[in-house]
MIRO-646751 format. One line per field, with one value per residue (C-alpha): residue number from 1; chain; x, y, z. Coordinates in Angstrom, 1 decimal. Example, Ala and Ser with C-alpha at 12.3 -4.5 7.8 and 13.67 -1.06 7.14 Angstrom:
i = (1/2)
ch = (A/A)
xx = (12.3/13.7)
yy = (-4.5/-1.1)
zz = (7.8/7.1)
***
This chain:
i = (1/2/3/4/5/6/7/8/9/10/11/12/13/14/15/16/17/18/19/20/21/22/23/24/25/26/27/28/29/30/31/32/33/34/35/36/37/38/39/40/41/42/43/44/45/46/47/48/49/50/51/52/53/54/55/56/57/58/59/60/61/62/63/64/65/66/67/68/69/70/71/72/73/74/75/76/77/78/79/80/81/82/83/84/85/86/87/88/89/90/91/92/93/94/95/96/97/98/99/100/101/102/103/104/105/106/107/108/109/110/111/112/113/114/115/116/117/118/119/120/121/122/123/124/125/126/127/128/129/130/131/132/133/134/135/136/137/138/139/140/141/142/143/144/145/146/147/148/149/150/151/152/153/154/155/156/157/158/159/160/161/162/163/164/165/166/167/168/169/170/171/172/173/174/175/176/177/178/179/180/181/182/183/184/185/186/187/188/189/190/191/192/193/194)
ch = (A/A/A/A/A/A/A/A/A/A/A/A/A/A/A/A/A/A/A/A/A/A/A/A/A/A/A/A/A/A/A/A/A/A/A/A/A/A/A/A/A/A/A/A/A/A/A/A/A/A/A/A/A/A/A/A/A/A/A/A/A/A/A/A/A/A/A/A/A/A/A/A/A/A/A/A/A/A/A/A/A/A/A/A/A/A/A/A/A/A/A/A/A/A/A/A/A/A/A/A/A/A/A/A/A/A/A/A/A/A/A/A/A/A/A/A/A/A/A/A/A/A/A/A/A/A/A/A/A/A/A/A/A/A/A/A/A/A/A/A/A/A/A/A/A/A/A/A/A/A/A/A/A/A/A/A/A/A/A/A/A/A/A/A/A/A/A/A/A/A/A/A/A/A/A/A/A/A/A/A/A/A/A/A/A/A/A/A/A/A/A/A/A/A)
xx = (0.0/1.3/2.3/-0.1/0.9/1.1/-1.9/-1.1/-0.7/-2.9/-0.3/0.0/-3.8/-3.9/-1.2/-3.0/-6.2/-4.3/-2.8/-6.3/-7.3/-4.7/-5.8/-7.2/-4.4/-1.8/1.7/3.8/4.3/7.6/8.9/11.9/13.3/12.1/14.5/13.6/10.5/7.7/5.7/6.8/5.1/1.9/2.0/2.6/-0.2/-2.6/-1.4/-2.2/-5.3/-3.4/-0.8/-0.2/1.5/5.1/6.5/9.9/11.9/14.8/17.2/20.9/20.9/23.7/21.6/20.8/22.9/24.5/22.1/22.0/21.1/17.4/17.4/18.6/16.1/16.4/13.9/15.9/19.1/18.6/18.5/22.2/24.3/24.4/21.4/18.6/21.0/19.3/20.0/18.3/18.4/16.3/13.7/13.7/13.3/10.2/8.6/9.4/8.1/4.7/4.7/4.3/5.6/9.2/9.7/12.3/14.9/17.4/20.3/21.8/21.8/18.8/21.1/22.9/19.8/18.8/15.6/16.6/16.3/12.6/9.5/8.2/5.0/4.1/0.7/1.7/4.9/5.9/8.8/10.2/13.8/13.6/15.9/15.6/17.9/16.5/12.9/13.9/15.8/12.9/10.4/12.7/12.8/9.1/7.3/8.1/6.7/3.7/0.5/-2.5/-4.4/-1.4/-0.4/2.9/2.8/5.5/6.2/7.2/5.8/4.5/7.4/9.3/12.3/12.6/11.9/13.6/10.6/8.3/10.8/11.2/7.4/7.0/9.6/8.2/4.6/5.9/7.5/4.5/1.6/-0.9/-0.1/-0.9/-3.4/-2.2/-4.0/-2.8/-3.2/-1.6/2.0/2.0/1.6/-0.5/0.0/-2.4/-1.5/-4.1)
yy = (0.0/3.4/5.8/8.7/11.9/15.1/17.3/20.0/23.5/26.3/27.1/23.5/23.1/26.0/24.4/21.0/22.8/24.3/20.9/19.3/21.8/20.2/16.6/16.3/18.3/16.1/16.4/15.6/17.6/19.3/20.9/23.2/23.4/20.4/20.8/17.8/16.7/17.7/19.4/16.8/14.0/16.0/16.5/12.7/11.7/14.0/12.4/8.8/8.7/9.8/7.0/8.4/11.5/11.4/13.7/15.3/16.9/19.3/20.6/21.4/19.6/22.0/24.7/28.2/29.7/33.2/36.1/38.7/42.4/41.4/39.2/41.8/42.6/43.6/40.9/38.2/38.2/34.6/33.3/32.8/30.9/27.3/27.4/24.8/22.1/18.7/15.2/13.3/10.3/12.2/12.8/9.3/7.9/10.0/8.5/5.0/5.8/6.9/4.2/6.7/6.1/7.1/10.4/11.3/13.2/15.4/16.8/20.0/23.8/25.0/26.9/23.6/21.8/21.3/20.6/16.9/16.9/17.8/15.8/16.4/17.9/19.6/20.2/21.7/23.3/24.5/27.0/27.2/28.4/31.4/33.6/35.7/33.7/30.4/31.4/33.1/30.0/27.7/29.7/29.4/25.6/25.0/27.5/25.9/22.5/23.7/22.7/25.0/25.6/24.3/26.0/27.5/28.2/30.4/30.1/33.2/35.6/37.8/37.2/40.4/38.3/36.9/39.8/38.1/35.8/38.7/40.3/37.2/36.8/40.4/40.0/36.7/38.2/41.3/39.1/36.8/39.2/37.7/34.1/33.8/34.9/35.8/34.9/35.1/32.3/32.8/33.9/32.3/33.6/31.3/31.6/29.9/29.4/30.3)
zz = (0.0/-1.0/1.8/2.3/0.4/2.3/2.0/-0.6/0.6/-1.0/-3.7/-4.7/-4.8/-7.2/-9.3/-9.4/-10.5/-13.4/-14.3/-14.3/-17.1/-19.4/-18.9/-22.5/-24.2/-25.8/-24.4/-21.3/-18.1/-17.3/-14.1/-14.2/-10.7/-8.8/-5.7/-3.5/-5.4/-3.0/-5.7/-8.3/-6.3/-6.1/-9.9/-10.5/-8.1/-10.0/-13.3/-12.2/-14.4/-17.4/-18.1/-21.6/-20.0/-18.7/-16.0/-16.8/-14.0/-14.6/-12.0/-11.6/-8.2/-7.5/-5.8/-7.1/-9.8/-9.4/-9.3/-12.1/-11.7/-12.4/-9.3/-6.8/-4.0/-0.4/0.4/-1.4/0.7/1.7/-1.9/-2.5/-5.0/-4.0/-1.7/-2.3/-3.3/-3.5/-5.0/-7.8/-5.5/-2.9/-5.6/-6.9/-3.4/-2.8/-6.0/-4.7/-1.2/-2.7/-5.3/-8.1/-11.7/-12.0/-13.7/-16.2/-14.2/-16.1/-14.1/-15.6/-15.6/-17.7/-20.1/-20.8/-21.9/-25.5/-27.3/-27.2/-23.4/-23.6/-24.7/-28.2/-26.9/-23.7/-22.2/-18.8/-17.6/-14.1/-14.1/-10.6/-11.4/-9.0/-10.9/-14.1/-16.4/-15.2/-16.0/-19.3/-20.4/-19.3/-21.4/-24.5/-24.0/-23.3/-25.5/-28.9/-27.7/-25.8/-27.4/-28.0/-24.7/-22.8/-19.6/-18.3/-14.5/-13.2/-9.5/-7.5/-10.0/-7.1/-4.7/-3.8/-2.9/-6.4/-8.8/-11.7/-12.2/-12.9/-15.2/-17.2/-17.5/-18.6/-21.3/-22.6/-22.8/-24.5/-27.2/-27.5/-26.6/-29.0/-28.1/-24.4/-21.8/-18.3/-15.1/-11.5/-9.0/-5.6/-6.2/-9.6/-13.1/-15.3/-19.0/-21.3/-24.9/-27.6)
***
């Protein structure tokens, strides 16, 4: 018998509600910035009824990269290079513990990934890279493969400690203004492709 999953917090509940909207859209689910996999297991559990979809997890597993000028904030002092370091083994262990299908785990900095590292089609993407360059790079990787009506959720969009997320979203929407609708859910930006 599978171990009981933790009850999702409000932010994760909002995220899972967005994921549910993509159930009938072809394509896999990707998460950029999985850390220790707590959100990942919630996504995988919600995907149990859709065995045709795979979950892809991307993380450096080396912690946060260096900040750029876009990431500087008086509130963000605790987000430092190397913080939030985790292990792919920790993530894999959680999936075994909860008897969830094993995800595709890709270790690497986002700017080192290529199109070959992603699924051919994406229906839902969670971008949780915290910093400007990480979110910007994630958009560049995901957007060409996102199917119509697919969703990109950007974590920390409304987090004063991580202003780079909002800057990356604004730039992406400016360049693709007729391709996406923006909604807000908790601290997240939800982009729905036309």
